[in-house]
C-alpha positions in Angstrom: 0.0 0.0 0.0 1.3 3.4 -1.0 0.9 6.5 1.2 0.8 8.8 -1.8 2.1 9.5 -5.3 5.3 11.1 -6.6 3.4 14.4 -7.0 1.3 14.6 -3.8 1.5 12.9 -0.4 -1.6 11.7 1.4 -2.3 12.9 4.9 -1.3 10.6 7.8 -3.7 7.7 8.2 -4.6 7.6 4.4 -3.2 5.3 1.8 -3.6 4.1 -1.8 -4.1 0.4 -2.6 -4.8 -1.4 -5.9 -8.3 -2.5 -6.8 -8.7 -6.2 -5.8 -11.8 -7.2 -7.7 -14.9 -8.7 -6.1 -14.0 -7.9 -2.5 -14.1 -4.2 -3.3 -17.4 -3.7 -5.1 -19.5 -3.3 -2.0 -17.1 -0.8 -0.4 -17.0 1.2 -3.7 -20.8 1.3 -3.8 -20.8 2.5 -0.2 -18.5 5.4 -1.2 -20.9 6.4 -3.9 -23.9 6.3 -1.5 -22.0 8.3 1.1 -21.3 11.0 -1.5 -25.0 11.3 -2.6 -26.3 13.9 -0.2 -23.4 16.2 -0.4 -23.1 16.1 -4.2 -26.9 16.0 -4.7 -26.7 12.8 -6.8 -29.7 11.8 -8.9 -30.1 8.2 -8.0 -31.9 7.3 -11.2 -29.7 9.2 -13.5 -28.8 7.4 -16.8 -25.6 9.5 -17.0 -24.2 8.9 -13.6 -26.5 7.7 -10.8 -26.0 5.5 -7.7 -24.5 2.2 -8.9 -25.0 -1.0 -7.0 -22.1 -3.3 -6.3 -23.1 -5.4 -9.2 -23.1 -2.4 -11.6 -19.6 -1.4 -10.3 -18.5 -5.0 -10.9 -19.7 -4.8 -14.5 -18.1 -1.4 -15.1 -14.8 -2.6 -13.6 -14.8 -5.6 -15.8 -15.0 -3.4 -18.9 -11.8 -1.5 -17.9 -8.5 -2.4 -19.4 -6.2 -3.7 -16.6 -8.6 -2.6 -13.8 -6.1 -3.3 -11.1 -3.7 -0.8 -12.8 -6.3 1.8 -13.8 -8.5 1.8 -10.7 -7.1 2.7 -7.3 -8.7 2.8 -3.8 -8.2 5.3 -1.0 -8.2 3.8 2.5 -8.3 5.5 5.9 -7.3 3.3 8.8 -7.9 0.3 6.5 -11.4 1.3 5.4 -12.2 2.3 1.8 -13.2 6.0 1.7 -12.7 6.8 -2.0 -11.6 5.5 -5.4 -10.5 6.7 -8.8 -10.9 5.2 -12.3 -9.3 5.8 -15.6 -10.7 4.9 -19.1 -9.9 6.2 -22.5 -11.2 6.3 -26.1 -10.6 8.0 -29.5 -12.9 10.7 -30.7 -14.0 11.4 -34.3 -11.3 14.1 -34.8 -8.5 11.6 -33.7 -8.2 13.1 -30.2 -7.4 10.5 -27.6 -9.3 11.4 -24.4 -8.0 9.9 -21.1 -10.8 10.4 -18.6 -10.4 10.1 -14.9 -13.2 10.1 -12.3 -12.7 10.2 -8.5 -15.1 9.8 -5.6 -14.3 10.6 -2.0 -16.5 10.6 1.1 -17.3 14.2 2.1 -15.9 13.9 5.6 -12.4 13.3 4.2 -12.4 16.2 1.7 -10.5 19.4 2.2 -7.4 17.7 3.5 -5.5 17.1 0.3 -6.8 13.6 -0.4 -8.6 14.7 -3.5 -5.5 16.5 -4.8 -3.5 13.3 -4.3 -6.1 11.3 -6.2 -5.9 13.7 -9.0 -2.1 13.5 -9.1 -2.3 9.7 -9.2 -4.7 9.8 -12.1 -2.6 12.3 -14.1 0.6 10.4 -13.5 -1.0 7.1 -14.5 -2.4 8.7 -17.7 1.1 10.0 -18.6 2.4 6.5 -18.4 -0.4 5.1 -20.5 0.0 7.8 -23.2 3.7 6.9 -23.4 2.8 3.2 -23.7 0.1 3.8 -26.3 2.2 6.3 -28.3 -0.7 8.8 -28.4 1.1 11.9 -27.0 0.5 13.9 -30.2 -3.3 13.9 -29.7 -3.9 12.9 -26.1 -5.7 15.2 -23.6 -6.7 14.8 -19.9 -10.4 14.7 -19.2 -12.6 14.6 -16.1 -16.4 14.8 -15.3 -18.3 16.5 -12.6 -22.0 17.3 -12.1 -22.7 21.0 -11.5 -23.9 20.0 -8.1 -20.4 18.5 -7.2 -19.0 21.7 -5.9 -15.9 20.2 -4.3 -14.9 18.2 -7.5 -15.5 21.3 -9.7 -13.3 23.5 -7.5 -10.6 20.9 -7.4 -10.5 20.5 -11.2 -10.6 24.2 -11.9 -7.7 24.8 -9.4 -5.7 22.1 -11.2 -6.1 23.9 -14.6 -9.1 22.0 -16.1 -11.5 24.0 -18.2 -15.1 23.2 -19.2 -15.5 22.1 -22.8 -19.2 20.9 -22.9 -22.0 19.7 -20.8 -24.9 17.3 -20.9 -28.4 18.0 -19.5 -30.5 15.1 -18.3 -34.2 15.2 -18.6 -37.0 13.0 -17.2 -40.5 12.3 -18.2 -42.1 11.3 -14.9 -45.2 9.4 -16.0 -45.3 7.4 -19.2 -49.1 7.0 -18.8 -49.5 10.7 -19.7 -48.1 10.8 -23.3 -49.5 13.3 -25.7 -50.9 12.4 -29.1 -48.3 12.8 -31.9 -50.2 15.7 -33.5 -49.8 16.4 -37.2 -49.1 13.9 -40.0 -45.9 12.4 -41.4 -44.7 13.8 -44.7 -46.1 12.1 -47.8 -44.3 8.8 -48.4 -42.8 8.5 -44.9 -43.6 5.6 -42.7 -42.4 4.3 -39.3 -41.8 0.8 -37.9 -39.5 -1.4 -35.9 -35.8 -1.9 -36.6 -34.8 -5.4 -37.6 -31.2 -6.8 -37.9 -31.3 -6.0 -41.6 -31.7 -2.3 -40.7 -28.8 -2.1 -38.3 -26.2 -0.5 -40.6 -28.7 2.1 -41.8 -29.7 2.9 -38.2 -26.1 3.2 -37.1 -25.2 5.4 -40.0 -28.2 7.6 -39.3 -27.0 8.2 -35.7 -23.3 8.6 -36.7 -24.1 11.1 -39.4 -26.2 13.2 -37.0 -23.0 14.0 -35.0 -21.0 15.0 -38.1 -20.8 18.7 -37.0 -20.5 18.0 -33.2 -17.3 18.2 -31.3 -16.0 15.9 -28.6 -17.8 12.8 -29.9 -16.5 9.4 -29.3 -15.9 7.1 -32.2 -18.6 4.4 -32.5 -17.6 1.5 -34.6 -20.5 -0.5 -36.3 -19.5 -3.6 -34.4 -19.9 -1.8 -31.1 -23.4 -0.8 -32.2 -24.2 -4.5 -33.0 -22.7 -5.8 -29.8 -25.0 -3.6 -27.6 -28.1 -3.7 -29.8 -31.4 -4.0 -27.9 -34.0 -3.4 -30.5 -37.2 -4.2 -28.6 -38.0 -0.5 -28.3 -36.3 0.8 -31.4 -38.2 2.7 -34.1 -37.2 4.1 -37.5 -38.7 6.3 -40.2 -38.3 5.6 -43.9 -39.0 7.7 -47.0 -39.3 5.1 -49.7 -36.3 2.8 -49.2 -34.2 5.3 -47.3 -34.1 5.5 -43.5 -34.5 9.1 -42.5 -34.7 8.9 -38.7 -34.3 6.6 -35.6 -35.4 6.5 -32.0 -33.3 4.0 -30.0 -34.9 3.4 -26.7 -34.2 0.7 -24.1 -35.2 -0.5 -20.6 -32.6 0.1 -17.9 -31.4 -3.4 -17.1 -30.8 -2.7 -13.4 -33.9 -0.6 -13.0 -36.6 -2.0 -15.3 -39.2 0.7 -14.5 -36.9 3.3 -16.1 -36.7 3.6 -19.9 -34.0 5.6 -21.7 -34.1 7.4 -25.0 -30.5 6.7 -26.0 -30.6 8.3 -29.4 -33.1 10.4 -31.4 -31.7 11.3 -34.8 -33.4 12.6 -38.0 -31.5 13.2 -41.2 -30.6 16.8 -41.7 -32.7 17.3 -44.8 -35.8 15.8 -43.1 -35.8 17.8 -39.9 -38.7 20.2 -39.0 -41.3 17.9 -40.5 -42.6 16.2 -37.4 -40.7 13.0 -37.9 -38.7 13.3 -34.6 -41.8 13.8 -32.6 -43.5 10.8 -34.0 -40.5 8.6 -33.5 -40.0 9.8 -30.0 -43.6 9.1 -29.0 -43.5 5.7 -30.6 -40.4 4.8 -28.7 -41.9 6.0 -25.4 -45.0 4.0 -26.0 -42.8 0.9 -26.6 -41.0 1.6 -23.3 -44.3 1.8 -21.6 -45.4 -1.5 -23.2 -42.2 -3.1 -21.9 -43.0 -2.1 -18.3 -41.3 1.3 -17.9 -43.1 3.9 -15.9 -40.7 6.8 -16.4 -38.2 7.8 -19.1 -34.8 9.6 -19.1 -32.6 11.1 -21.8 -29.7 13.4 -22.0 -28.6 16.0 -24.6 -25.8 18.5 -25.1 -26.4 22.0 -23.9 -25.0 23.4 -27.2 -27.4 21.3 -29.3 -28.2 23.5 -32.3 -31.3 21.6 -33.3 -33.7 22.9 -30.6 -34.1 19.4 -29.2 -35.2 20.9 -25.9 -38.4 22.2 -27.5 -39.3 18.8 -28.7 -38.5 17.0 -25.4 -40.3 19.5 -23.3 -43.4 19.4 -25.6 -43.9 15.8 -24.7 -43.4 16.3 -20.9 -39.6 15.9 -20.2 -38.2 18.2 -17.5 -34.6 19.0 -16.7 -32.9 17.1 -13.8 -29.2 17.8 -13.7 -26.2 18.9 -15.7 -23.0 17.0 -16.2 -19.8 18.9 -17.2 -16.8 17.6 -19.1 -13.5 19.2 -18.3 -10.3 19.0 -20.2 -6.6 19.9 -19.7 -3.7 19.7 -22.0 -1.3 16.9 -21.3 1.9 18.6 -20.1 
């Protein structure tokens, strides 16, 4: 067990230790629960809620070398915080190395958070050297606007806000409005089958063509995570012109999520998005969901808020992405 990093020592009584797998998931979940009140965490958030031990186990299993890229903070032998590192390539070839830390409120303000941040940055520098990505690599971190301590820590360390996501909730799926209006002539809607996967994937990917900070999404990743029970698409003749990709939350089956709502640029402002959205929400309701969530960028140029609010969605929280050049 280490008492600190090369850049920042931990206070007396604190130490770092590697992630050990299954024995740690309950303690990590307890840390998240212990942060909830101070940080005003939305327990049902589809962006970042309150994960169970099982959900933390799944997320840890998806990490590359979790024992190297996840570290726990202990105080007198008890887990009081942890940090995680993951990375991906964005559409403009930027390699984003994202770190996320959680520390119980009673241990904040003593330099522990700074030591966690130093550990993450030093680990990322080693990863960048190993990966050979120094030319396009950047440091990244997330914080909700309600996480005042984390926000202050990141800003003091030189991180700057680059974008944010707003999460919205539709509280009662029994109260859906009627679609209103008709689809353009020649346009029809229906479920998405496996033969439609590539067209659906391309519709979503193309919708982000002019959006910055977007993670690359290979077609195989789309196929591997496909859950089409609540997916709907719109066609004009043989051409797919829009999709609503909705799903039931696996660990909270009364919550549905609108993962993507995309309409081809030349087909927007014709009511297609509203019809697809409402069809997707009805599908979620038929599958047992009672509420629905979605998130969208605050800089969204397509007036998506107007559409979402018109069917009953209301804002819940805002999640900010911060970045810092890799020194």
